[in-house]
N, C-alpha and C positions, 0 to 999 in steps of 0.2 A: 219310768221299768224297760223299755226294750232293751237298756242299754244296760242295766243290772243282768236281762235276757242272757244276751251276746256273752259278755262275760261271764254268767257263774258255766253258758256252754260252750266257751271257750277253756275253763279250765278243766273241767270233764273229760272232751278230746285228750284235751293234754293230760289228765292223769290216763284215760283210758291209752295212748302212745306210749307212757311208760312202761305201764301195765302189761303192753304185751311186747316188749324187748323184755321185761325181767320174764314173760314166759318161757318167749322163743330162748333165752339164754338156760332157764332150766331146764326144757327140754334137752338141749344140745347137753347140758353135763347130763341128763339122765342118758341118752344115747351113751357117751364117752362109758361110761359107768356101769352100763349093759356090755358093751364088749365093741357095740357099732362104730366103726373107723367116722373119725368128723373131717371132714369135708379141707380143715386145714391138715389136715395127716396124710389127705389122699395127696395136697399139693406140693406139699415139698414130699414124698414117696414119692412123681411122676418129679418132680426137679434133681431128685439124687436120682431116680432111675436113669433121667436123660444125659446126668454124665457121668457118670460110674457103669449101666450097665448096657445099654441100651448099642455099643458101642460091637455088641459077640449076640446080646437079645434079640437086638434090633427093634427098633423106635415102637414097633406095634406089638411088643411081648411076643412076637415071632418073628425068626431068618430064615425064612428055607432054606435047605441047600446045607447046614452047618450041623450040628450035632448038639446044639441047644435048642432042649425043648422049648417049645409050645410054650408061654408062661402063661398064656390063657386060659390052661389046661390043667394049670400045675394044684392035686389037689388041697382040697379046704381043710391043711390042715400049719397052722402056724410054727407048733416045734418042728417039723422036719422041715419048712422053708428058714429058722434062723439057723439052723443047725447046719444048713446047707449049704448061706453065706456067710457063719461064720467060720468055717471048716473048708469051703469047698467041694468040690464033688468030681471024682476018680482022680485025684492028677489031670483034671481036663479043667475045672471050674478053679482058678485061683482062691482063696482063703480071702473073705473079706473082714473079720473080726478083729486084726489091728487098722484099718482103717475107718470103717464106717459102727461110729455107738449103735448100742441098743436102743435109741430113740430113734433113729438113721430107717438101723433095718425094723425094728414095727411102724414106722411109717413108707418104705417100702413095700411092707406087708401090705395096708391101707391098701397101696395108689393098686396093686395088681392084684387083689380080692376083690378088688372096684370094679376087675376087669376082665373078671375071670364069666366062662363060657358055659352060659348055666348046663 
């Protein structure tokens, strides 16, 4: 009988583990559906930022002593951000619309939004 209880306990624990993983995936999907950036988007955005943006904007989203703005203070305005990245700004920031696709720009937004100063 002790062996049977142990087997049932193991089966129950396995079921709980599977349900926990499924619940975590559901929560992540709900976050994505609600517009909250997923960690994967932030990570991809961080990588894109490092390779495409940091040389002007600085490794920590700011580059003191230059004309580039502190991106940690960028307004919570995704449309403005996307437009600026795609089209450039004041002949000082080049347009990236032909270089970065919409997903890459969205990932950049997720990364920068996650580092915004309160």
